[in-house]
N, C-alpha and C positions, 0 to 999 in steps of 0.2 A: 537756317542757323539757330532756330529755336527761340528767337526773340519774340516776346508777346507784342502784337501790334493792335489787336482789337479784343475787347471783352464785352459781354453783355451784362445786364443787371443780375441775371441769375448766377453768373460767375462770381460777382461780388457777394451775393447772399450765400453761395455754397462754400466759398473758401474764406470769407470773412475779411477780404481786402477791399479797400477803395480802388476804384478804377485807376486813379493816378499812381497808386502804389504798384500796380502790375505792369502798366505800359512801359515797354523798353526793358523789362526784366526777362531773364532766361526762364523758359517754361519749367525748368527743373526746380524753380522756387516752389512749385505746387506739388512736388513729388517727394516722398520720404527719402532721407539721405542715403539709405542703404540701396535704393534703386536708381540713383541718379546716373552712375557710371553706365549702367546698362541702358538707360534711357537714351543717352547720346548715341549708342550703337543702333538703337531702334530707329532714331530719327534719320541716321545715315542710311539705314536699310530702306526706309520709306522713300527717301529722296531718290533712291535708285529704282524704285518700283512704285510710282505714284498712281494710286487708284482709290476709289471709295471702298473702304473695308474697316472692319473692327481692328482696334489696336490690341496687340498682345493676345491674339486668339489662343484660348486654352490656358492663359496665365491669370493669376489673381492680381489685379491692379489696385493700387491704393492712391488716394489723394491726401494732401497735407494742408490742413487749415492754418490760418494765421496764428491761432493759439497753440499750434503744435500737435493737435489731435489728428489722427488718421481715420480714414473711412474708405470702404471698398467702392470702387467705381467701375463703370463700363465706359469705354471711349471709342467713338467712331471717327475715323479720319477721312477727310475729303480734300482733294487738291482744288485750289481756286486760282484761276489766271486773272490777274488784275493789272491795271496800268503801272503799278509799282513792281510788278513781277509776280512770281508764284507765291501764294500764301497757302498754308495748310490749316483747314478748319478742324478743330477738335471739339466734338460734342461730348460733354462729360455728364454722366448721370450717376447720382448717388444711389447705390443699390444696397444700403445698409438694411433696410426693412426686408427686402427680398432675401438677403443672405441669412438674416435671423430666422425668417420663415423656413428657409431651406434647411437650416441647422435643426430647427425644431422638428421639421418633418423627418429628417434623418434620424434624430433621436427617437422619435415615436416609432419609426420603422424598425429601428434596432431593438426597441423594447418589444414590439410585436413579434419580431422574429425570434427573440430570445425567450419569449414567454413559455412557461411550462404548460399553459393551457392552449388548446387548439383554438385558433382564431381564423374565421373565414368570412368572406363577404359575398353577397349575391345580389343579383338584380331583383326587381319586384316580381318577375315571373319565375324566380327561383334558380337561375343559372349562376354557377359559382364564378366569381371574379377575383377572389383572393384566397390564398391557402398558405398558412405559415408552416414552419418546420414541425411544430408540435402537432399540427393537424395530420401531417404525414406520419408521424410516429404513432398517433392515436388510431387512425383509420387504416394505415398501410398503403394509401394511395399517394403517389408522387404528385407534385404540382401539375406537371404536364398531363397526367392521367385524368385530372378532375376539372381543370380549367374549362369553362364553357358548358360543363355537364350539369344536369339538374340535381338539386340537392336531395331529391327523393332517393337518389342512389344510396344514401347513407341510412335510410330507414327500412326496417323490416316491412314486408308487404302488408302485414296487418296493422301497421302504424303509419302508413303513408298518408292517411287522412289527416294526421296531425300536421303535416307539412302545409296542407291547404289552409287549415284553420289558423295556424301561426302566421302565414303570409297575409291572410285577411286582416289579422290584428295589426300587423306591421304597416300595411297599406293605410290603415286608419290612424297611423302615427302612434300606436301604443308601444310601450316597452314591456317586455316579458322577462320577469325576474325568476331565476332558479326553477326552471321547468324541468322536472325529472322524468326521464323516459328511457327507452332502449334504442340503441343505434347499432348499425351493422358495419363490420370491418370488411376490408378487401378479401380476407380469408373466409368470410362467412360467419365469424364469431359475433356474439352479441355483447354489447357493453352497456352497463348502467351509467348514464351521463346526467350531468346537471348543465342546462343550457340557459344562458342569458342572451336575449336578442334585443336589438334596438334599431329603429329606422335611421337611415342616412338621408340627408336632405341636400337639395341644391341651394345656391345662395338665396333664392327667393322663398325658401322654406318648403318647397315641394318635396314629398317623399320620393326618392329615386331608387332606393335599394335598402339593404339591411346588412348588419354585421352580427356575428354570433361568437360568443365565447363558450367553449365546450370543455367541461371538466369531467374526467373519468372518476366516478364514485363507486366503482365496482368493489374496491376494498372496504369502503364504508358500508355498503349494502351487505356484504358478507358478514362484517362484524356485527351489524344490526341484527341480521338473521340469527347469528350465534348467540347474541345477547338475549334475543327473544326466546330462544329455546332454553337457555339457562334460566331466564326469568320464570318461564312457565314451570320448569322443574322445581325451582325454589318455592314458587307459589304453591305448587302441589304439595310439597313437603310441609310448608307452613300451614296449609289448610288441613292436611292430615293431622298435624300436631294439634291444631286448634280443636278439631272435632274429637280427637282422643282425650284432650284435656276437659272438654265440655261433657263428653259422654252422651248417652241417649236417655232422655227422661223416660221413666217407666210409665206404663199404662196404669191408671188409677181406677179401680172398680167404682162404679157409681158416679164417676166424675168425667165429663167429656172435656178433653184438652186438645189444644192445637198449638203448634209453635213453628216459628220460621227463623232460621239464622241466615243472614245474607252477608257474605264477606265483602270487604271493600274491593272496588274495581281498580284502585290504584295502590301502589306500594305492595307490601308483602301479603296484604289481605287478612292479616291477623291482628288481634287487639285484645283488650282486657274485658270484653263484655261476656257475661255468662248468665245462664238461668238453670234452674234445677227444680224438680218435683220430688218431694220426700214423703213417702207413706209413713204416717205416724201411728196408725192403729186407731181403734175405737171410732172409725168413721172420719178421722181427721187426716188432713194432708197439708204439708208445708210447701210453700211456693217461694223460691228464692230468685232474685234477679240482682245483678250487680254490674258495675262498670269501673274498671281500673283506669286511672288517668293515663293517657298516652296510647301509642300504638306500637306495633312491632313485637318481636319475640320477648323482650323484657316485660312488657305489659302482659303478654300471654302467659309467661312463666309465673308472674305474680297472681294472675287470675287463677291458674291451675292450683296453686297452693291455697288460695282463699276459698275456692269452690270446694276443694276436698275438706278443708277445715269446717266450712259452713255446713256441708252435708253431714259430717260426723257430729257436729254440735246439735244440728236439728234432730238427728236420730235419737238423741238423749231425751227428747220431749221438752226441752227447756222453753221458756216463754220467749217471744220475739225480742223483747228488750234485753233479756239476758244473753241471747245469742249475739245480739249486736254489740253488747259490752265485751263479750269474749272475742269477737272478731276485731274489735278495736285493739285489743292486746296483741293479736296475731299480726296486724298491720304494723304496730309499733316495733315488733320483734324482727320484721323483715329488714334486710340490709339494703333498703332502697330509701334514701333520704327524701323528705318532702313528698312522700307518696300519699296521694289522696284516692279514696275509693268511695263511690256511692253504692248503696245497697238497700234493698227492701226485702223484708221477710213477712210473709203472711201465713197464718195458720187458719185453714178453712175447716169449720165444723159443718159439713153439708147437712146433716140431719137436723141440726139446731138452727140452720140458716144464719150462722154467725161467722164473722171473720175478725181475727185479731191481727193488727198490723203495726210494724215498727219500721220507719224509714230513716236511713242515714243519708240525708241530702239527696235522695233519689227523686226522679220526676214522679209526679202524682200517679197513683194507680187509678185507672178509670173504671167505672162501673156502668154497664149498659143493660137496660131491661126493655123487653118488648113493649112498645107503646109508651115508654117513658123517656126514650132518648138516652143520652150518655152524660155523665158528670164525673168530677173528680171525687174519689173516696176520701172523706175527711180523715186526716192523720196528723199527729204532732210533727212540727218541723224540727228535725234534729240535724246537727252538723255531720258532714261526711266522716267516714272512718279515716283515721290518720291525723285528725286535728289534735286529739288528746284532751284529757280532762273533761270529757262530756258524759253526763248521765242521760242515757237514752230512755225515751218514754214510748209507750205503746198505747193503743186504743182499740176498742172493740166496736163493731157496728153490725147491725142486722142487714141482711141482704135479701131482696125479694126473690120469690120463686122464679126460676127461669133466667135469672140475671147472669151476665157474663162479666168476669173481671179481666181487665186488659193491663198487662205490664209490659214495659218496653224500655229501651235505653235511648239516650239522646240522639244516637245515630239515626233513629227512625224519623225524627222531626227537625233536627238541627241542620240548617243550610247556611252557607256563607252569606253575610249581608242581610240576614233576616232576623227578626225578633223571635226568640224561642217561645215567648208567650203567644204570639200570633200563630205560630206553627202548632202549638198545643191546642189552641182554640180550633184550628182547622181540623186536627185529628178528632177532637171531640165532636165536631159537626159531622164528619164523615161517619163516625160510629153511630151518632144519633140517626142519620139517614138510613144506615143499614138496619138498625133495630126498629125502625118504624114499620118495615115490611118483612124482615127476615123471620122465618119460623123459629119458635122458641127452642127447638132441639138442635139447631145448627149453630156452630161457632162462626164468628164473622170471617168472611173470605179475605184473609190478610193479604193474599197475593194481589187483590184488586185495589189495595190502598195506593194512593198516588205516590210515585217515587220521589223521595225527598233527597236525603243524603245517600251516597253510594254505600255507606255502612249502615245496614238496617237490621235490627233485631226486635222481636216481639214475641210474647207468649200470652196465651189467653187460657182461661179456665172457665168452663161452663158446667153447671150441675143441674140436672133435671129436677132436683129437689129444692135448690136454693137459687 
């Protein structure tokens, strides 16, 4: 008749009733109202076929607590013959946690199946145990075709060694992030893919298998290849422009010269650094070196204008300080606000063993002589071009026979995170070591200087007379 005759302590805890509140009450008290009418029919059906069995097989059953909240349950029914007649034992289990776990598993499974990335699982010996829909689209194999087969099926023959190496890492519990490689499709095509793998573990933490997320990056690789070609084309154009703007320094009779221009390895490879040699007649030669602030085509364009102007001014035979004053006006007339330029101009009179120098904020010219080492050539400190309102000064100095003058831009010695004074001291030491043993007629082997910044420029002049 559905009347409650006996309850245990767990029933009280589960439903929130005291024992006295349940005894003599209809069992429907513990069932949500919307199910009670059907429950009476279930009781009648059980009475007609009494045996140990689960109640409502295939149905979702719910219990009702005293506070009105519902929870999912499983119920097992057993007939009991007693002195008072037939009783039916109902063992009720709260399956809320299990249902939540099942729902979570179903959600995750739906996410995995709907993922646009291929997801597969495999045993530690590499046999496939899971294959989602995206994996089928990516590789062309159906789930039935790959389940239980070895994952090396997906690797080109020359890359199958990767599978063993990756599985070794996974056995050690390592996670592999964004491993880029080639994989093979069912039709024999090759795919550029990005693979992330991680080990799966048993409840005790033992690695028992692995999962992989595979993403097709073929489009990205093609775009990168196209960008690389485009970059190289642009870089070639930029370097051709730079060299055309810089020109080729002429050979100077009676004066041994050597120069090296090294473009940047990053970016467009162009900038505002330049140097020039200008024959002045009467055994004299002008040496120019400059550095326009910044990089790129704008700096190169400014450099080209300044180099042309400086070359033309130097050809007039004017003094270094006069040339620097004239270049200051040229910089002021450029339509480039806040443009700063460092520059150094030397006039070398080889027969007289004399050099006249004017520097506009440029790094010191170094002089190196056999047996004497290297040092900075003394010169007045002037502001860079573009500051405005500066009267530039020059100085003259004697240079010993066989000496070499070394001019360079900051790209030769400046490196991120270092002190430029320390780098300048290092350059001076390198030159000193070279000129301790180098023959007097040879210019220093610039190519052997230690690589500092990727943008390096330097020029040297050596005269057998001075």
